[in-house]
C-alpha positions as CSV (number, residue, x, y, z in Angstrom):
1,M,11.8,-16.9,26.0
2,D,9.8,-14.6,28.1
3,K,6.0,-15.0,28.9
4,I,3.3,-12.2,29.2
5,S,-0.1,-12.6,30.7
6,L,-2.7,-9.9,29.0
7,G,-6.1,-11.5,31.1
8,I,-8.1,-12.6,28.0
9,C,-4.7,-14.9,27.0
10,S,-0.9,-15.6,27.3
11,F,1.3,-16.0,24.8
12,A,5.0,-15.9,24.0
13,L,7.2,-14.3,21.8
14,V,11.3,-15.0,20.6
15,S,13.5,-12.6,21.1
16,P,15.9,-10.6,19.3
17,I,18.4,-12.2,20.0
18,A,17.4,-15.0,18.1
19,M,18.5,-13.1,15.1
20,Q,21.9,-13.4,16.2
21,A,23.1,-16.2,14.3
22,Q,21.2,-13.9,11.4
23,E,22.9,-11.0,11.7
24,S,26.7,-13.1,12.0
25,A,26.1,-13.3,8.1
26,E,25.9,-9.7,7.3
27,R,28.5,-8.4,5.6
28,T,27.2,-5.2,4.2
29,L,24.2,-3.1,4.5
30,P,21.0,-4.5,2.0
31,N,19.7,-2.5,-0.4
32,V,16.2,-2.2,0.0
33,V,13.2,-1.8,-2.4
34,L,9.7,-1.5,-1.5
35,I,6.9,-2.6,-4.3
36,Y,3.9,-1.1,-3.3
37,A,1.2,-2.3,-5.3
38,D,-1.9,-0.6,-5.8
39,D,-5.7,-2.0,-4.9
40,I,-4.2,-5.6,-5.3
41,G,-6.3,-8.1,-3.7
42,F,-4.9,-11.0,-1.2
43,G,-5.7,-13.5,-4.2
44,D,-4.7,-11.1,-7.5
45,L,-1.3,-12.8,-7.6
46,E,-1.2,-17.1,-9.1
47,C,1.4,-17.6,-6.4
48,Y,-1.7,-16.6,-4.3
49,G,-4.4,-18.4,-6.3
50,A,-5.1,-16.3,-8.8
51,K,-6.7,-17.3,-12.0
52,G,-7.5,-16.2,-15.7
53,V,-3.6,-14.1,-15.1
54,K,0.4,-15.6,-14.7
55,T,2.6,-13.4,-12.3
56,P,5.8,-15.4,-13.3
57,N,8.2,-12.4,-12.2
58,V,6.2,-12.8,-8.4
59,N,6.2,-15.7,-8.5
60,S,10.1,-16.1,-9.2
61,L,10.3,-13.8,-5.4
62,A,7.8,-16.1,-3.4
63,A,9.7,-19.6,-4.5
64,N,12.8,-17.9,-3.6
65,G,11.9,-16.1,-0.5
66,L,9.2,-15.8,1.9
67,R,5.2,-15.6,0.9
68,F,3.0,-14.7,4.3
69,T,-0.7,-15.5,4.2
70,N,-1.2,-13.3,7.1
71,A,-0.2,-10.1,6.5
72,H,-2.6,-6.8,6.6
73,A,-2.1,-3.0,5.2
74,V,-3.2,-1.3,8.3
75,A,-6.7,-0.1,6.8
76,S,-8.6,-0.7,3.2
77,T,-8.2,2.8,1.9
78,S,-5.2,4.2,0.3
79,T,-3.7,7.3,1.8
80,P,-4.2,6.0,5.3
81,S,-2.2,2.5,3.9
82,R,0.5,4.9,3.0
83,Y,0.7,7.3,5.5
84,S,0.8,4.2,8.9
85,L,3.4,2.3,6.3
86,L,5.5,5.5,6.9
87,T,5.6,6.7,9.4
88,G,4.5,4.2,11.9
89,E,1.6,5.8,13.4
90,Y,-1.5,4.6,13.1
91,P,-3.5,6.6,10.1
92,W,-6.4,7.8,13.3
93,R,-3.9,9.7,16.1
94,K,-3.5,12.2,12.9
95,Q,-6.7,14.0,11.4
96,G,-6.8,14.5,7.1
97,T,-5.3,10.7,6.5
98,D,-8.1,10.0,4.9
99,V,-8.2,9.4,0.9
100,A,-6.5,12.9,-0.4
101,A,-7.6,14.5,-3.4
102,G,-5.1,15.9,-5.5
103,N,-4.2,18.9,-4.3
104,A,-4.5,18.0,-0.8
105,A,-1.3,19.5,1.5
106,M,1.6,17.4,2.5
107,I,-0.1,14.7,4.8
108,V,3.7,13.8,5.9
109,T,5.4,16.7,7.9
110,P,8.8,17.6,7.7
111,E,8.9,17.5,11.7
112,Q,7.7,13.5,11.0
113,Y,10.2,11.2,11.6
114,T,9.8,8.8,8.0
115,V,11.1,5.3,6.4
116,A,13.3,7.6,4.3
117,D,14.6,9.1,7.3
118,V,15.7,5.9,8.5
119,F,17.4,5.2,6.3
120,K,19.0,8.2,5.2
121,D,20.2,8.1,9.1
122,A,22.0,4.5,8.2
123,G,24.3,6.4,5.2
124,Y,21.2,4.9,1.8
125,T,20.0,7.1,-0.9
126,T,17.0,7.3,-1.4
127,A,14.1,7.1,-3.8
128,A,10.1,7.3,-4.5
129,F,8.3,6.6,-8.0
130,G,4.9,6.5,-8.9
131,K,1.8,7.0,-6.4
132,W,2.4,9.5,-4.1
133,H,-1.6,10.4,-2.7
134,L,0.0,12.2,0.8
135,G,-0.5,14.9,-0.5
136,L,2.2,18.0,-1.3
137,G,2.8,21.9,-0.3
138,S,2.3,23.3,2.1
139,E,-1.5,24.1,2.1
140,T,-4.4,22.7,0.5
141,G,-5.3,24.0,-2.8
142,K,-2.5,26.1,-3.4
143,Q,0.1,24.4,-4.4
144,D,2.0,26.1,-7.6
145,W,2.1,23.8,-10.0
146,N,3.9,26.6,-12.0
147,G,6.4,26.2,-9.7
148,E,8.3,24.8,-7.4
149,I,6.2,22.9,-4.4
150,S,7.3,23.2,-1.5
151,P,7.5,20.8,1.2
152,A,7.6,17.7,-1.0
153,L,9.3,14.4,-0.8
154,A,13.0,15.8,-0.1
155,D,11.6,17.8,2.8
156,I,10.9,13.7,4.1
157,G,14.0,11.8,4.1
158,F,14.0,11.2,0.1
159,D,17.2,11.8,-2.1
160,Y,15.3,12.0,-5.4
161,S,11.7,11.4,-6.0
162,Y,9.3,10.8,-9.5
163,I,5.5,10.8,-8.6
164,M,1.9,11.4,-9.1
165,A,0.8,13.7,-6.9
166,A,-2.3,11.4,-5.5
167,T,-3.6,8.4,-8.4
168,A,-4.3,8.2,-11.6
169,D,-7.9,9.1,-11.7
170,R,-7.4,12.6,-10.2
171,V,-6.0,15.4,-11.3
172,P,-3.1,16.8,-11.5
173,C,-2.4,14.2,-14.4
174,V,1.3,15.1,-14.3
175,F,4.5,13.6,-12.7
176,I,6.0,15.2,-10.2
177,E,9.9,15.0,-10.3
178,N,11.6,15.9,-7.6
179,G,8.6,19.0,-6.2
180,R,8.2,20.7,-9.8
181,V,6.3,19.1,-12.9
182,A,7.6,16.8,-14.9
183,N,8.7,18.2,-18.2
184,Y,7.0,21.3,-18.0
185,D,5.2,23.2,-20.4
186,S,5.5,26.9,-20.2
187,E,2.9,27.4,-23.0
188,A,0.0,25.5,-20.9
189,P,0.4,26.8,-16.7
190,I,-1.4,24.2,-14.7
191,Y,-4.4,25.2,-12.7
192,V,-6.4,22.7,-10.3
193,S,-9.2,23.4,-8.5
194,Y,-11.5,20.6,-6.2
195,R,-14.2,23.2,-6.1
196,Q,-15.1,24.0,-9.9
197,N,-14.5,23.7,-13.2
198,F,-12.9,26.5,-15.5
199,D,-14.2,28.3,-18.6
200,G,-14.7,26.5,-21.4
201,E,-12.9,23.5,-20.1
202,P,-14.9,20.2,-21.0
203,T,-15.3,17.6,-18.5
204,G,-16.9,14.1,-18.5
205,R,-20.4,14.9,-17.2
206,E,-21.2,16.9,-20.2
207,N,-19.0,15.8,-22.8
208,P,-18.8,11.9,-22.3
209,E,-18.3,11.9,-26.8
210,L,-14.6,13.0,-25.5
211,L,-14.1,9.9,-23.6
212,Y,-12.3,7.9,-26.3
213,N,-10.3,5.4,-24.3
214,L,-11.9,4.7,-20.7
215,K,-16.3,5.8,-19.5
216,H,-17.0,6.3,-16.3
217,S,-19.2,3.7,-14.8
218,H,-19.9,5.9,-11.1
219,G,-18.2,9.6,-10.6
220,H,-14.8,10.4,-12.9
221,D,-16.6,12.2,-14.6
222,M,-14.8,15.5,-14.2
223,S,-11.8,17.4,-16.2
224,I,-11.6,15.0,-19.3
225,V,-6.8,13.9,-19.5
226,N,-6.2,11.3,-22.3
227,G,-9.9,10.2,-22.9
228,I,-10.4,9.6,-20.0
229,G,-12.6,11.8,-17.0
230,R,-11.1,12.7,-13.9
231,I,-11.8,13.6,-9.9
232,G,-11.4,17.1,-9.8
233,Y,-10.6,20.0,-12.0
234,M,-7.7,20.9,-14.4
235,K,-6.6,23.3,-16.9
236,G,-3.5,22.8,-19.1
237,G,-0.3,21.1,-18.6
238,G,0.3,20.0,-22.5
239,T,3.2,18.0,-23.1
240,A,3.6,17.3,-19.6
241,L,0.3,15.4,-19.5
242,W,0.6,12.2,-18.9
243,K,-0.4,9.2,-21.0
244,D,-1.9,6.6,-19.1
245,E,-0.7,3.3,-21.0
246,N,2.8,4.9,-20.5
247,I,2.4,5.5,-16.9
248,A,4.2,2.0,-16.1
249,D,7.2,2.7,-18.3
250,S,7.6,6.0,-17.3
251,I,8.1,5.0,-13.0
252,T,9.9,2.1,-13.9
253,C,12.3,3.3,-16.5
254,K,13.0,6.2,-13.5
255,A,13.3,3.2,-10.9
256,V,16.4,1.3,-13.3
257,E,18.0,3.9,-14.4
258,F,18.0,5.2,-10.2
259,I,19.4,1.7,-10.3
260,K,22.1,1.9,-12.3
261,E,23.5,5.6,-10.9
262,N,23.2,4.9,-7.8
263,S,25.0,1.1,-7.7
264,E,28.0,2.0,-5.1
265,Q,26.0,2.8,-2.6
266,P,23.2,1.2,-0.2
267,F,20.3,3.1,-1.8
268,F,16.8,2.4,-0.5
269,I,13.1,2.8,-3.0
270,Y,10.0,3.0,-2.6
271,F,7.9,2.3,-5.9
272,A,4.6,2.6,-6.0
273,T,2.7,1.2,-8.9
274,N,-0.9,2.2,-10.0
275,D,-1.5,-0.6,-12.7
276,V,-4.9,-1.6,-11.0
277,H,-5.7,1.1,-9.2
278,V,-8.7,2.7,-12.0
279,P,-8.3,3.8,-14.3
280,R,-6.9,0.8,-15.6
281,F,-5.4,1.8,-19.0
282,P,-2.0,-0.9,-19.7
283,H,0.1,-0.3,-22.6
284,E,-1.1,-2.5,-25.8
285,R,1.4,-4.8,-25.3
286,F,0.1,-6.0,-21.8
287,R,-3.8,-6.2,-23.9
288,G,-5.1,-9.5,-23.9
289,T,-2.2,-11.4,-21.8
290,S,-5.3,-12.3,-19.0
291,S,-8.7,-13.4,-19.1
292,M,-9.6,-11.0,-17.4
293,G,-9.7,-7.7,-19.6
294,L,-8.3,-4.4,-18.6
295,R,-7.8,-5.4,-14.2
296,G,-6.3,-8.3,-15.6
297,D,-3.8,-7.5,-18.2
298,A,-3.1,-4.5,-15.7
299,I,-1.9,-7.2,-13.0
300,S,0.5,-8.8,-15.9
301,Q,2.2,-4.9,-16.1
302,F,2.8,-4.7,-12.7
303,D,4.2,-8.3,-13.1
304,W,6.6,-6.7,-15.5
305,S,7.3,-3.7,-13.5
306,V,8.8,-6.4,-11.3
307,G,10.3,-7.9,-14.0
308,E,12.2,-4.9,-14.8
309,V,12.8,-4.0,-11.4
310,V,14.5,-7.3,-10.6
311,R,16.1,-7.7,-13.7
312,A,18.0,-4.7,-13.2
313,L,19.2,-5.4,-9.8
314,E,20.7,-9.0,-11.3
315,E,22.3,-7.0,-14.1
316,Q,23.8,-4.3,-11.6
317,G,25.2,-7.2,-9.6
318,L,22.9,-6.4,-6.4
319,L,19.8,-8.9,-6.3
320,E,22.1,-11.1,-3.5
321,N,22.2,-8.4,-1.6
322,T,18.6,-6.6,-1.9
323,L,16.0,-7.2,0.3
324,I,12.3,-6.9,-1.8
325,I,9.7,-6.5,-0.1
326,L,6.1,-6.8,-2.0
327,T,2.9,-6.0,-1.0
328,S,-0.1,-3.9,-1.7
329,D,-1.7,-1.0,-0.1
330,N,-5.3,-2.5,0.6
331,G,-7.4,-4.6,-0.8
332,P,-9.2,-5.0,-4.1
333,V,-12.2,-3.5,-6.1
334,L,-13.8,-4.1,-9.4
335,D,-15.7,-1.3,-10.7
336,D,-14.3,1.5,-8.9
337,G,-15.7,3.9,-11.3
338,Y,-15.2,3.6,-15.0
339,A,-16.8,1.2,-17.5
340,D,-14.2,-1.8,-17.6
341,E,-15.6,-5.0,-17.8
342,A,-13.7,-6.1,-14.2
343,E,-17.2,-7.3,-12.7
344,E,-18.1,-9.1,-16.1
345,L,-14.7,-10.9,-17.1
346,A,-13.8,-11.6,-14.0
347,G,-15.0,-15.5,-14.5
348,E,-13.5,-17.7,-11.9
349,H,-10.8,-15.6,-10.1
350,S,-11.6,-14.1,-7.2
351,P,-9.5,-10.6,-6.3
352,T,-10.0,-11.4,-2.1
353,G,-8.9,-14.8,-2.8
354,G,-11.7,-16.1,-1.0
355,L,-12.0,-13.1,1.4
356,R,-14.9,-11.6,2.2
357,G,-15.1,-8.2,1.7
358,G,-12.9,-5.8,-0.3
359,K,-11.4,-2.1,-0.5
360,Y,-13.2,0.1,2.0
361,S,-14.7,-2.8,3.9
362,T,-13.9,-3.9,7.2
363,F,-13.8,-7.9,6.7
364,E,-10.5,-9.3,5.7
365,G,-11.0,-8.4,2.3
366,G,-10.2,-4.6,2.6
367,T,-6.9,-5.2,4.1
368,R,-5.3,-9.0,4.1
369,V,-2.9,-8.0,1.4
370,P,-0.3,-10.6,-0.4
371,F,3.2,-10.0,1.7
372,I,6.3,-10.9,-0.5
373,V,9.9,-10.9,1.1
374,H,13.0,-11.5,-0.8
375,W,16.6,-11.4,0.7
376,P,18.8,-14.2,-1.1
377,A,21.6,-13.7,1.4
378,M,20.0,-13.7,4.6
379,I,17.0,-16.2,3.8
380,K,19.0,-19.5,2.8
381,N,15.4,-21.3,3.3
382,P,12.0,-20.3,1.0
383,A,8.4,-20.9,3.0
384,V,5.5,-19.8,3.0
385,K,4.5,-17.9,6.8
386,D,1.6,-17.6,8.3
387,G,2.4,-15.5,11.4
388,L,0.6,-11.9,11.8
389,V,2.5,-9.1,10.1
390,S,0.7,-5.8,10.1
391,Q,2.6,-2.9,7.9
392,I,2.6,-0.4,10.5
393,D,6.0,-2.3,12.1
394,F,8.1,-1.1,8.4
395,L,9.9,1.6,9.9
396,D,11.1,-0.2,12.7
397,V,12.0,-3.7,11.2
398,M,14.0,-1.7,8.4
399,A,16.0,0.4,11.5
400,S,16.5,-2.6,13.0
401,I,17.9,-4.5,9.7
402,T,20.0,-1.1,9.2
403,G,21.0,-1.1,12.7
404,V,19.6,2.9,13.3
405,G,17.9,3.6,16.9
406,G,18.9,0.4,18.9
407,V,16.0,-1.4,20.0
408,K,13.7,0.7,21.2
409,P,10.8,1.1,18.5
410,L,11.2,4.7,16.8
411,S,7.9,4.8,15.5
412,S,4.4,6.0,17.8
413,D,3.0,2.6,17.3
414,G,5.4,-0.1,15.4
415,A,8.4,-2.6,17.0
416,P,11.7,-3.4,15.8
417,I,11.0,-6.9,17.1
418,E,9.0,-8.2,14.0
419,R,11.7,-8.4,11.7
420,N,12.0,-11.9,13.5
421,T,8.7,-12.3,11.8
422,W,9.4,-11.1,8.1
423,L,13.4,-12.6,7.7
424,G,11.5,-16.1,8.8
425,A,13.3,-16.4,12.3
426,D,9.9,-16.4,14.1
427,D,7.2,-17.9,13.0
428,G,5.1,-16.9,15.8
429,G,4.5,-13.3,14.2
430,R,2.3,-10.2,15.4
431,P,0.8,-10.4,18.9
432,F,-2.6,-8.2,18.0
433,A,-2.9,-6.2,14.2
434,V,-5.4,-3.5,14.0
435,E,-7.6,-2.4,10.8
436,M,-9.7,1.4,9.5
437,A,-11.7,0.4,7.4
438,A,-12.8,4.0,4.9
439,N,-15.7,5.0,7.4
440,H,-13.1,4.2,11.1
441,T,-14.5,1.5,12.1
442,L,-11.4,-0.4,13.8
443,S,-10.9,-4.2,13.7
444,L,-8.2,-6.0,16.6
445,I,-7.1,-9.4,15.3
446,M,-5.6,-11.8,18.3
447,F,-5.0,-14.6,19.9
448,G,-6.9,-16.4,16.6
449,W,-9.8,-13.7,16.8
450,K,-11.1,-11.1,15.0
451,Y,-13.1,-8.5,16.6
452,I,-14.6,-5.5,15.2
453,E,-16.3,-2.6,17.1
454,P,-20.7,-1.7,16.7
455,K,-19.9,1.7,14.3
456,G,-23.0,1.5,12.7
457,G,-22.5,2.1,8.4
458,L,-24.6,1.2,5.8
459,S,-24.3,-2.4,4.9
460,M,-22.9,-1.6,1.2
461,V,-20.2,0.5,-0.3
462,P,-23.0,3.6,-1.6
463,W,-20.9,4.7,-4.2
464,G,-20.9,1.8,-6.6
465,P,-18.7,-1.1,-5.9
466,K,-20.4,-4.4,-4.8
467,I,-18.4,-4.6,-1.3
468,E,-19.8,-5.4,1.7
469,T,-18.6,-2.7,4.3
470,G,-18.9,-4.8,7.3
471,Y,-20.4,-2.1,9.0
472,S,-23.1,-2.9,12.1
473,T,-24.9,-1.5,15.5
474,E,-23.9,-4.7,17.0
475,P,-19.7,-6.2,18.1
476,Q,-18.7,-8.7,15.5
477,L,-16.6,-11.7,16.0
478,Y,-15.1,-14.0,14.4
479,K,-13.0,-17.1,14.6
480,M,-9.7,-18.2,12.7
481,V,-10.5,-21.9,11.2
482,D,-7.9,-23.7,9.4
483,G,-6.0,-20.5,8.9
484,E,-8.9,-18.7,7.9
485,F,-11.4,-16.4,9.9
486,D,-15.0,-17.5,9.3
487,E,-16.2,-13.9,9.0
488,N,-19.7,-15.5,7.9
489,N,-20.5,-16.5,11.6
490,N,-20.2,-13.6,14.2
491,V,-20.2,-15.6,17.4
492,A,-20.0,-12.5,19.6
493,A,-23.0,-13.4,21.6
494,E,-22.2,-16.6,22.5
495,N,-18.3,-15.4,24.3
496,P,-19.3,-11.9,26.2
497,T,-16.5,-12.3,27.5
498,L,-13.7,-12.5,25.2
499,V,-15.7,-9.6,23.2
500,N,-15.1,-7.5,26.3
501,G,-11.7,-8.0,26.2
502,L,-10.6,-7.7,23.3
503,K,-13.5,-4.3,23.1
504,E,-10.9,-3.3,26.0
505,E,-7.8,-4.1,24.1
506,L,-8.9,-1.9,21.2
507,Q,-9.5,0.7,23.1
508,R,-6.1,1.1,25.0
509,I,-4.1,0.2,21.8
510,R,-6.6,3.7,20.3
511,N,-5.3,5.5,23.4
512,T,-1.9,5.0,23.9
513,K,0.6,5.8,21.8
514,G,3.1,2.8,21.6
515,Y,0.6,0.1,22.7
516,Y,3.2,-3.1,22.2
517,I,3.8,-6.0,23.9
518,E,7.2,-6.5,24.4
519,C,8.9,-9.2,26.0
520,R,10.4,-8.4,29.3
């Protein structure tokens, strides 16, 4: 085993040769299903200690696979996390990767190599369902919502797509199927603006009496669709407009259909749910299934979607050789703009699993997320793993599994060697992970320490959520104790040499594409 020295510490990594025994068991390429939850925190699932809600389908994946306790999204907000997962590039390397408007131009551009391209190169059929939030079209605000939208997901490697342009709280509130509005209503042409309202269209701010399904607590007071206020202005849509209570059914049904229609060839599914993201408005059949009101019921609905996908794989005889990865785009938030009593009804449940911070934050609650890997044909010894994992490696791990590109990384910032960790052959995990908060403050996890760079900013999220940001004008250093960072005890002042070393490492990572410590 090779050993690497890096100034402030040394460590060892397992060579890809360690996977050869497992590789000999592979006979055919696995199907791959990524279940990418939205705003589900480290403590929001029953197998991660959730209280007040049952998640039996997720529990089953965890009990028969690998459940990771130190896995991280790249950012504590949606768009940058998704960008990094699909491209293997840190979001600060490209302008325009912050939380996107519903009419944003496409952020992942056709010339970029994506996870979907990896699978296409390996001979897979590819599909994306649910939340997108990475823009569409070539120019912000110039999409033709009444015709073909280009570029779209077909231009970055997806054979089929049935998506929401952004999130459920942002217009346009229609599904986009293969670059066109699904169920398009020619009698109700669609117009979208994030600058001004359209004449005669009601808004949540001026017409609160029309908010018959959910009222806003802060923001979300522009156009009204399905009795719920949104961000942005929209006119038209007619029968193409979604009903929030049916979103989970719609994307799950489409994913199940895709599995049935493509059961004879390897496929990759990007299944991005919206349930727990605001506005939380689950179907009636999930109401009251938790003790936490709409947010808890939305978690139950998410678990149902997971179960339906797994059931479809079972019925087609595909589950044994399907790699399922279940994770989330960032940490949780309770009041994120709607009066759904998420804070009042949380009870003993901790969405972050006791971690400090949450969505938007630089603390662990912002980026440490559930991460479950299930692949019966390959994972024979279910276990709980505490190795460090980052979603930045998704592209290169998938390339390694499908045999695309050889042993060198195909992305800017990921590493194929992390396949060892993801499939349980290496307990050590990644040597470092970088996290980005909403204001672009970066944190570095390395050698059992977490360093947060001094950037400054408000101590609490200013627009409504009761979440600590972790922003400071002073450097922060936290030590891992019993598997958790003690983020209440900043020991930077007592460890100046270590702080300077981690600061330098973070700068190298920030300034160097492909910075990853490899075996030699």
